C-alpha positions in Angstrom: -20.3 -8.9 -1.8 -22.5 -8.6 1.4 -21.0 -9.8 4.5 -22.8 -12.8 6.6 -24.1 -12.5 10.0 -23.5 -16.2 10.3 -22.1 -16.8 13.3 -18.7 -18.4 14.1 -16.7 -19.2 16.9 -12.6 -19.5 17.2 -11.9 -21.8 20.0 -8.3 -23.0 21.2 -6.8 -25.6 23.1 -6.3 -24.0 26.3 -10.0 -23.0 26.1 -9.8 -19.4 24.8 -13.1 -18.6 22.8 -13.4 -15.4 20.1 -16.8 -15.1 18.6 -17.1 -13.6 15.2 -18.7 -14.1 11.6 -18.5 -16.8 9.2 -16.1 -16.1 6.3 -16.0 -18.8 3.4 -17.2 -22.3 3.8 -20.0 -23.2 7.0 -18.6 -25.9 9.3 -16.2 -27.2 11.3 -12.4 -27.1 10.8 -9.4 -28.3 13.3 -5.8 -27.2 13.0 -2.7 -25.8 14.3 -3.7 -21.8 14.8 -0.6 -19.8 13.4 -0.2 -15.8 12.3 1.2 -14.5 8.9 2.8 -10.8 8.7 2.4 -10.2 5.4 0.4 -7.2 4.5 0.0 -8.0 0.7 0.3 -11.8 -1.1 -2.9 -13.2 0.9 -3.5 -15.3 -2.2 0.1 -16.9 -2.6 -0.1 -17.7 1.0 -4.1 -19.3 0.7 -2.1 -21.4 -2.2 1.3 -22.4 -0.5 0.8 -25.8 0.2 2.9 -25.4 3.4 0.4 -24.4 5.1 -1.8 -27.7 4.8 -3.2 -28.5 8.5 -2.6 -25.0 9.7 -5.3 -22.5 10.6 -4.1 -19.2 9.1 -4.5 -15.6 11.4 -3.7 -12.8 8.9 -2.0 -10.0 10.8 -3.1 -7.3 8.8 -6.5 -6.0 9.8 -8.3 -5.6 6.2 -8.1 -8.5 3.8 -9.4 -9.5 0.1 -9.8 -6.1 -1.6 -8.0 -7.2 -4.3 -9.8 -10.7 -4.7 -8.3 -13.8 -5.9 -6.9 -14.3 -9.9 -6.2 -17.1 -12.3 -2.6 -16.1 -12.7 -1.0 -15.9 -9.3 -1.9 -19.3 -7.6 1.3 -20.8 -6.1 -0.7 -24.4 -6.9 -3.8 -26.0 -7.8 -6.0 -25.2 -4.4 -6.2 -23.6 -1.3 -4.3 -25.6 1.2 -5.1 -23.8 4.7 -7.2 -25.7 7.0 -8.6 -22.2 7.7 -8.5 -18.7 8.0 -8.9 -16.1 10.4 -9.1 -12.4 9.0 -10.1 -9.2 11.0 -12.2 -6.9 8.3 -13.2 -8.5 5.3 -13.1 -6.3 2.3 -16.7 -5.7 1.0 -15.9 -5.2 -2.4 -12.7 -6.7 -4.8 -10.7 -3.3 -6.1 -8.5 -4.9 -8.6 -8.8 -5.2 -12.5 -7.0 -8.7 -12.3 -9.6 -10.4 -9.9 -11.5 -12.7 -11.4 -13.2 -14.1 -7.9 -13.8 -12.5 -4.8 -11.7 -14.4 -1.7 -14.7 -15.1 -0.1 -15.9 -17.2 -3.2 -12.7 -18.8 -3.3 -12.6 -19.8 0.6 -16.2 -21.3 -0.6 -15.2 -23.1 -3.7 -12.2 -24.9 -1.9 -14.4 -25.6 1.2 -12.4 -23.5 3.5 -14.0 -22.6 6.5 -13.2 -18.9 7.7 -14.4 -16.7 10.6 -13.9 -12.8 10.3 -15.1 -10.0 12.8 -12.0 -11.7 15.1 -10.2 -9.4 17.4 -6.5 -10.6 15.0 -4.1 -8.5 17.4 -5.4 -10.5 20.5 -5.3 -14.0 19.1 -1.7 -13.3 17.8 -0.5 -11.6 20.9 -1.8 -14.4 22.8 0.1 -17.0 20.6 3.2 -15.2 20.5 2.9 -15.5 24.5 1.4 -19.3 24.9 3.0 -20.8 21.4 1.2 -22.0 18.5 -1.5 -24.1 19.6 -4.4 -26.5 17.8 -7.8 -24.5 17.6 -10.8 -24.6 15.5 -13.3 -23.0 13.5 -17.1 -23.7 14.3 -19.4 -21.5 12.1 -22.9 -21.6 11.0 -24.9 -24.1 12.7 -21.6 -25.5 14.2 -21.4 -22.5 15.9 -24.1 -23.8 17.8 -22.4 -26.8 19.8 -21.9 -27.0 23.3 -18.7 -25.5 24.2 -17.3 -28.4 25.9 -17.9 -30.9 22.6 -15.8 -27.8 20.3 -13.0 -28.2 23.2 -13.0 -31.8 22.7 -12.9 -31.8 19.1 -9.9 -29.0 18.9 -7.7 -31.2 22.1 -8.5 -34.4 20.0 -7.3 -32.9 16.5 -3.4 -34.1 16.0 -0.6 -32.1 16.9 1.7 -30.7 14.3 4.6 -32.2 15.9 5.4 -35.9 14.7 3.0 -35.3 11.4 4.3 -36.2 7.6 1.8 -34.1 5.3 3.9 -34.0 2.2 1.9 -37.3 0.7 -1.2 -34.9 1.1 -0.2 -32.1 -0.9 2.3 -33.9 -3.3 1.8 -34.5 -6.8 1.0 -38.0 -7.7 2.8 -38.4 -11.2 5.8 -37.2 -12.2 5.9 -33.6 -14.3 8.6 -32.1 -16.3 9.2 -28.2 -17.3 11.6 -27.4 -19.6 14.2 -25.2 -19.5 13.8 -21.5 -20.9 17.5 -20.1 -22.2 20.5 -21.4 -22.1 20.0 -24.8 -20.6 22.3 -25.6 -17.6 21.0 -29.3 -17.0 18.1 -31.0 -15.6 17.0 -31.3 -12.0 14.9 -33.5 -10.0 12.4 -31.3 -7.8 10.9 -33.7 -4.5 8.0 -32.1 -4.4 7.1 -31.7 -0.5 4.9 -29.1 -1.1 6.2 -26.9 -3.6 5.0 -24.1 -5.0 4.8 -22.8 -8.7 7.6 -19.9 -8.4 10.1 -22.2 -7.5 9.6 -24.5 -10.7 9.4 -21.1 -12.9 12.8 -19.7 -11.2 14.2 -23.2 -11.6 13.3 -23.4 -15.6 14.3 -19.6 -15.9 17.6 -20.5 -15.3 18.0 -22.9 -17.9 17.1 -26.3 -15.7 14.7 -28.8 -17.3 12.5 -29.7 -13.7 11.6 -32.8 -13.4 8.9 -32.5 -10.6 8.6 -35.7 -8.7 6.5 -37.1 -6.1 7.2 -37.0 -2.2 7.9 -40.9 -2.1 10.6 -41.2 -5.4 13.1 -43.3 -5.0 17.1 -43.0 -5.8 16.3 -45.6 -9.0 14.1 -43.1 -10.4 16.6 -40.4 -9.9 19.3 -42.1 -11.6 17.6 -43.4 -14.3 16.7 -39.4 -15.2 20.2 -38.8 -14.9 19.7 -35.5 -13.7 22.4 -32.8 -12.4 21.2 -31.6 -9.7 18.3 -32.8 -7.0 16.0 -29.6 -5.4 14.0 -30.3 -2.1 10.9 -28.1 -1.8 9.0 -26.2 1.0 6.4 -28.5 2.8 4.2 -28.6 5.5 4.9 -31.1 8.8 7.4 -32.3 11.0 10.7 -32.4 9.6 11.5 -35.4 12.3 8.8 -37.6 10.5 10.3 -37.6 6.7 12.6 -40.5 7.2 12.1 -41.8 3.8 13.3 -38.3 2.1 16.2 -38.2 4.7 17.4 -41.5 3.4 16.9 -40.7 -0.4 18.9 -37.4 0.6 21.6 -39.2 2.0 22.4 -41.2 -1.0 21.9 -37.8 -3.4 24.8 -36.4 -0.9 27.1 -39.5 -0.6 27.0 -39.6 -4.8 28.0 -35.6 -4.3 25.0 -34.8 -6.9 24.6 -31.0 -6.5 21.6 -30.0 -4.1 19.5 -27.1 -3.0 16.8 -27.1 -0.4 14.5 -24.6 0.6 12.2 -24.4 4.0 11.4 -28.3 4.7 14.2 -28.6 2.3 16.8 -27.1 4.5 15.4 -28.9 8.0 16.2 -32.3 6.0 19.8 -31.4 4.9 20.2 -30.4 8.5 18.8 -33.8 9.4 20.9 -35.6 6.5 24.1 -33.9 7.7 23.5 -35.0 11.0 22.0 -32.2 13.0 18.3 -32.4 15.1 14.9 -30.6 14.7 12.9 -28.6 17.0 9.8 -26.9 16.8 9.5 -23.1 17.5 7.4 -21.9 20.1 5.0 -20.0 17.4 7.0 -20.0 13.9 7.9 -17.5 11.5 5.3 -16.8 8.7 5.4 -13.5 6.8 7.2 -11.7 3.9 9.1 -9.4 6.3 11.4 -11.3 8.0 15.3 -10.3 8.6 18.1 -12.5 7.7 21.5 -12.0 7.7 23.8 -13.6 5.3 26.6 -14.3 7.3 29.3 -14.5 4.3 28.3 -11.0 2.6 27.0 -9.3 6.3 24.3 -8.4 4.3 20.7 -8.3 5.9 17.6 -9.8 3.6 14.2 -8.9 3.8 13.0 -12.5 3.2 9.4 -14.8 3.2 9.0 -17.0 5.8 6.8 -20.3 6.6 7.9 -22.9 8.6 7.2 -24.1 12.5 10.7 -26.2 13.2 13.8 -25.3 12.7 17.3 -26.9 12.6 19.8 -27.2 15.7 23.0 -26.9 14.5 26.0 -24.8 16.1 26.0 -21.4 14.9 29.2 -20.0 14.8 32.2 -21.4 13.4 32.6 -24.8 11.4 31.4 -28.2 12.2 32.2 -31.6 11.2 29.2 -33.1 10.1 28.0 -35.9 12.3 27.1 -38.1 9.1 30.3 -37.8 7.8 29.8 -35.2 4.9 32.9 -33.1 5.7 32.6 -29.7 6.8 29.2 -27.3 7.4 28.8 -24.2 8.4 25.3 -22.1 9.2 25.5 -19.6 6.6 22.4 -17.4 7.6 20.8 -16.4 11.0 17.6 -15.2 11.2 17.9 -11.5 13.1 14.4 -11.7 15.2 15.4 -14.8 17.4 18.6 -16.0 16.3 17.2 -19.0 14.6 19.5 -21.3 11.7 18.4 -19.7 8.7 20.8 -21.4 6.4 23.5 -24.3 6.0 26.1 -24.9 3.6 28.1 -27.5 3.3 32.2 -26.8 2.3 33.3 -30.6 1.1 30.3 -31.3 -0.6 28.2 -29.3 -3.3 25.3 -28.9 -0.8 23.4 -25.6 0.9 19.9 -24.8 2.2 18.0 -21.8 3.5 15.0 -21.9 5.6 13.1 -19.2 4.0 11.4 -18.6 0.6 13.6 -17.0 -1.8 11.2 -17.4 -5.1 9.4 -14.7 -2.9 5.5 -15.6 -3.6 4.6 -13.3 -2.2 7.3 -11.5 -0.8 10.6 -9.6 -1.4 13.1 -10.7 -3.9 16.3 -10.2 -1.9 17.0 -13.3 -1.8 16.0 -14.3 -5.4 19.8 -14.5 -6.4 19.9 -18.1 -4.4 18.4 -19.7 -7.7 21.4 -18.4 -9.6 23.9 -19.3 -7.0 22.5 -23.1 -7.8 22.8 -22.8 -11.4 26.9 -21.9 -10.5 26.9 -24.9 -8.4 25.8 -27.2 -10.9 27.9 -25.7 -14.0 31.0 -25.6 -11.4 30.9 -29.6 -10.2 29.7 -30.6 -13.8 33.8 -28.4 -15.1 35.1 -30.0 -12.1 34.1 -33.5 -13.3 35.5 -33.2 -16.5 
């Protein structure tokens, strides 16, 4: 691969400008600039629908040396709004690679920039908070600086955005259980990764992947044993329809497991609020305390919002679902990383236990979900 000499400029909404080289597709892209701390797993990051609407900056300096392959994507395409790297690999050095990262970005129309001091941009975002930005590459790099800044400042804020419709499946899909069958689960696709589907199927669930706007009547017609809310992009405060659906699930005491966006929506359904984090958690090295066991797990994250719930003790659900406790705490900043209902069969975590990419410390949560479904069925009989 020959790296381009075409110019590119990263413009932040506070007027900060960083010059670099075009990487991926040429043109203009706008979005919320966020940083991801993983040193590996960039293919899983790029194909994670949770990153829709976001320009992702990789803090690891050297990106692309393993290329891209046809086995590891977590969804049907690359979803990031844009991509920022310091030193893109000049060659692909992995036997599994089917194409280069640069070629994959071009194929999906993802505008990127390389040759940027990513450490300086990361430190700026950590101080000032996540902000809107734009990458202008190729001919667009020559646009008037004030015009570039105007476009960035007129881009939509992430707060208030409901992006699930952009990333969800259009039609229902069923993935059959593998091994001993536990039951069936309705998976509401708010931006699901393939690894979550595989983890549920391997635990004995027939997985009904449903669109973001699935109704309670559709769930009832399927006769599912449980409901799962996936990760996904956008502001949980803008997902009223999914919260209303979840409340009906909780009313009927159908076992529920939510991850990431699903954790935030469980928080809302229980009656708690959500808020936007200054710069969010993104990467595969986030330490989380499991309060029940005292164990610290290293986990994969991608979220810019969090649940506002009491971190200590047991709280009554403001919406009448009984007792609730915060089950997990982020050790970097004390953010709520999990919820557990004590009087109904429901729990959630803010991180990604399917570990795509990332560590496998939290993979056991899928076993916990299967055990909860078995126990609920036995109690019902």
